C-alpha positions as CSV (number, residue, x, y, z in Angstrom):
1,M,29.8,37.8,13.5
2,T,27.3,40.4,14.5
3,H,24.3,39.5,16.6
4,T,22.0,40.2,13.6
5,V,23.8,37.7,11.5
6,V,23.8,35.1,14.2
7,A,20.1,35.7,14.9
8,A,19.3,35.4,11.2
9,T,21.3,32.2,10.8
10,L,19.6,30.7,13.9
11,A,16.2,31.7,12.6
12,I,16.8,30.0,9.3
13,L,18.1,26.8,10.9
14,V,15.2,26.7,13.4
15,S,12.6,27.3,10.6
16,G,14.0,24.4,8.6
17,F,13.2,22.1,11.5
18,L,9.8,23.5,12.2
19,I,8.5,23.5,8.6
20,V,8.3,19.9,7.5
21,P,7.0,19.6,4.0
22,S,4.6,16.7,3.5
23,F,5.4,15.0,0.2
24,A,3.2,12.0,0.7
25,E,0.3,11.2,2.9
26,D,0.3,8.3,5.2
27,P,-1.1,5.2,3.3
28,I,-4.6,3.8,4.0
29,A,-4.1,0.5,5.8
30,M,-6.3,-2.4,4.6
31,S,-6.2,-6.2,4.8
32,I,-7.2,-9.2,2.8
33,V,-7.1,-13.0,3.7
34,I,-6.1,-15.9,1.5
35,K,-7.8,-19.1,2.7
36,D,-8.6,-22.3,0.7
37,H,-6.8,-20.6,-2.3
38,K,-9.4,-17.7,-2.4
39,F,-9.3,-14.1,-1.4
40,D,-11.6,-12.8,1.3
41,P,-13.0,-10.3,0.6
42,E,-12.9,-10.7,-3.2
43,E,-13.5,-7.0,-3.7
44,L,-11.8,-4.2,-1.9
45,K,-13.3,-0.7,-2.1
46,V,-10.6,2.0,-1.6
47,P,-10.6,5.7,-1.8
48,A,-9.4,7.1,-5.1
49,G,-6.3,9.4,-4.9
50,K,-4.8,7.6,-1.9
51,V,-1.9,5.3,-1.4
52,I,-3.0,1.9,-0.1
53,E,-0.9,-0.4,2.1
54,L,-2.5,-3.8,1.9
55,T,-1.7,-6.6,4.4
56,V,-2.1,-10.0,2.7
57,D,-2.7,-12.7,5.3
58,N,-2.0,-16.1,3.7
59,Q,-3.8,-18.6,6.0
60,D,-3.0,-21.5,3.6
61,A,-0.1,-23.8,4.2
62,T,1.3,-23.1,0.7
63,P,2.7,-19.9,-0.7
64,E,0.6,-17.6,-2.9
65,E,1.6,-14.7,-5.1
66,F,-0.5,-11.6,-5.0
67,E,-0.2,-10.2,-8.5
68,S,-1.9,-7.4,-10.4
69,A,-0.6,-5.9,-13.7
70,T,-2.9,-2.9,-13.4
71,L,-1.9,-2.1,-9.8
72,K,1.7,-2.9,-10.7
73,V,2.3,-5.2,-7.7
74,E,3.7,-8.7,-7.4
75,K,4.5,-10.2,-4.0
76,V,4.9,-13.8,-2.9
77,I,3.4,-14.5,0.5
78,A,4.8,-17.6,2.2
79,G,2.3,-20.1,3.6
80,S,0.9,-19.3,7.1
81,S,2.4,-15.8,7.0
82,K,1.6,-12.1,6.1
83,G,3.1,-9.7,3.6
84,K,2.4,-6.1,2.6
85,V,1.9,-4.5,-0.8
86,R,1.6,-0.8,-1.6
87,F,-0.2,0.7,-4.5
88,G,-1.8,3.9,-5.6
89,P,-2.8,6.6,-5.7
90,L,-5.5,5.2,-8.0
91,T,-7.9,6.9,-10.3
92,P,-11.5,5.8,-10.0
93,D,-11.7,2.4,-11.7
94,T,-11.6,-1.3,-11.0
95,Y,-8.3,-3.1,-10.9
96,L,-8.1,-6.9,-11.0
97,F,-5.7,-9.1,-9.0
98,V,-5.0,-12.8,-8.8
99,G,-3.2,-15.4,-6.8
100,E,-0.7,-16.3,-9.4
101,F,-0.3,-19.9,-8.1
102,N,-4.1,-20.6,-8.0
103,Q,-5.5,-18.4,-10.7
104,A,-8.7,-20.5,-11.1
105,T,-9.9,-19.7,-7.6
106,A,-7.8,-16.8,-6.2
107,R,-9.2,-13.8,-8.0
108,G,-10.3,-10.4,-6.9
109,A,-10.7,-6.7,-7.6
110,V,-9.8,-3.3,-6.1
111,T,-12.4,-0.7,-6.8
112,A,-11.2,2.9,-6.3
113,E,-14.1,5.3,-5.8
């Protein structure tokens, strides 16, 4: 190989390592607590157009299922433990969620602004 071909090949390989396309932004980290079969806070305000990673801290002794048809998430969180759900990016709107096992008390909303 000539020096020109070697240099060109090396330049292409190096540029592939230096140019890192960003296909997705880092998610916005948020958290919510389940205690006494209720969510705290009951309403989360999130930025529209961003992916959200929500840590659900279940402080009750019993399991709870974080569920939302509009957010397209469903996750069982064991008692006295934490779990994560990801959703978005969201358009500006309000999205309801429930604790599937305690729907009468465990209710909330995510508002994307």
